[in-house]
C-alpha positions in Angstrom: 205.5 -109.9 -93.6 208.0 -107.4 -92.0 208.8 -106.8 -88.3 206.1 -103.9 -88.0 203.1 -104.5 -86.3 199.9 -102.2 -87.0 197.5 -103.6 -84.4 197.3 -103.3 -80.8 200.5 -104.4 -79.2 200.2 -108.2 -77.7 199.5 -108.5 -74.2 202.3 -109.7 -71.7 201.1 -112.6 -70.0 204.0 -112.7 -67.5 202.3 -112.5 -64.4 199.0 -110.9 -62.5 200.8 -108.5 -60.3 200.8 -104.9 -60.7 204.3 -104.0 -61.2 204.0 -106.0 -65.1 201.8 -102.9 -65.6 205.0 -100.3 -65.4 207.8 -100.0 -67.5 210.8 -101.9 -66.7 213.8 -100.1 -66.0 212.5 -97.2 -64.6 212.1 -96.3 -60.8 209.0 -94.7 -59.6 209.3 -91.1 -58.9 209.6 -90.2 -55.2 207.0 -87.7 -55.0 204.3 -86.5 -57.0 202.2 -83.3 -57.6 199.8 -84.2 -55.3 202.4 -85.2 -52.6 202.8 -81.6 -51.2 203.2 -80.7 -47.4 202.0 -77.8 -46.0 205.3 -76.2 -45.8 206.0 -76.4 -49.6 202.6 -75.0 -50.1 203.0 -72.1 -48.0 206.8 -71.7 -49.6 205.3 -71.5 -52.9 202.3 -69.0 -52.0 205.2 -66.4 -50.5 207.2 -66.7 -53.7 204.1 -66.3 -55.6 203.2 -63.1 -53.8 206.8 -61.6 -53.8 206.5 -62.2 -57.6 203.6 -60.7 -57.9 204.9 -57.7 -56.1 208.1 -57.4 -58.2 206.2 -57.6 -61.3 203.8 -54.6 -60.0 207.0 -52.8 -59.1 208.3 -53.4 -62.3 205.3 -52.1 -64.3 205.1 -49.0 -61.9 208.9 -48.2 -62.8 207.9 -48.9 -66.7 205.1 -46.6 -66.5 206.9 -43.9 -64.6 209.8 -44.0 -67.4 207.0 -43.8 -69.8 205.8 -40.4 -68.2 209.0 -38.9 -68.1 210.0 -39.8 -71.8 206.7 -39.0 -73.6 204.2 -37.0 -71.5 202.3 -36.1 -74.5 200.8 -40.0 -74.2 197.2 -40.1 -72.7 196.3 -42.5 -70.2 193.7 -44.8 -71.2 191.6 -44.0 -68.1 189.1 -41.3 -69.0 189.8 -37.8 -67.0 186.5 -37.0 -64.7 183.8 -35.1 -66.8 183.5 -31.5 -65.7 180.5 -30.6 -63.9 177.7 -30.3 -66.4 175.4 -27.2 -66.0 172.3 -28.0 -63.8 169.8 -29.5 -66.1 166.1 -28.9 -66.0 164.3 -30.9 -63.0 162.9 -33.7 -64.1 159.1 -33.0 -62.8 159.2 -30.1 -65.7 159.9 -32.8 -68.3 156.9 -34.7 -66.9 154.8 -31.7 -66.7 155.2 -31.0 -70.2 154.6 -34.6 -71.2 151.4 -34.4 -69.4 150.1 -31.1 -70.7 150.8 -32.2 -74.1 148.8 -35.3 -73.8 145.9 -33.4 -72.5 146.1 -30.9 -75.2 146.2 -33.9 -78.0 143.4 -35.8 -76.1 141.3 -32.5 -76.3 142.0 -31.9 -79.7 140.7 -35.4 -80.8 137.7 -34.7 -78.6 137.0 -31.5 -80.4 137.8 -33.0 -84.0 135.4 -36.1 -83.0 132.8 -33.2 -81.6 132.8 -31.3 -84.9 132.6 -34.3 -87.0 129.6 -35.8 -85.3 127.6 -32.8 -84.7 
């Protein structure tokens, strides 16, 4: 069989200490992502806030330049709708429904009375 091994790697029984689990020849990193100071966090938040403000300013400048270059383009925001003429009050619609219901009921009663009698 050649030098290729397809199974699991053999366990190194050098010792029982935890250092045998780490790769040899590598120094452990001085800091991890979870080892942050509060100064690092506040500096990062300050940087992110400034970056966001710069990006908003870039967007505003680009939109102003676009409005100047092509005024025919319309905004995606819908303009406010013009005031609609005053519609009929709701009570008028309710009254019409009640009257029509009463007429249908009276017609049904009259039809039943004429067939029965």
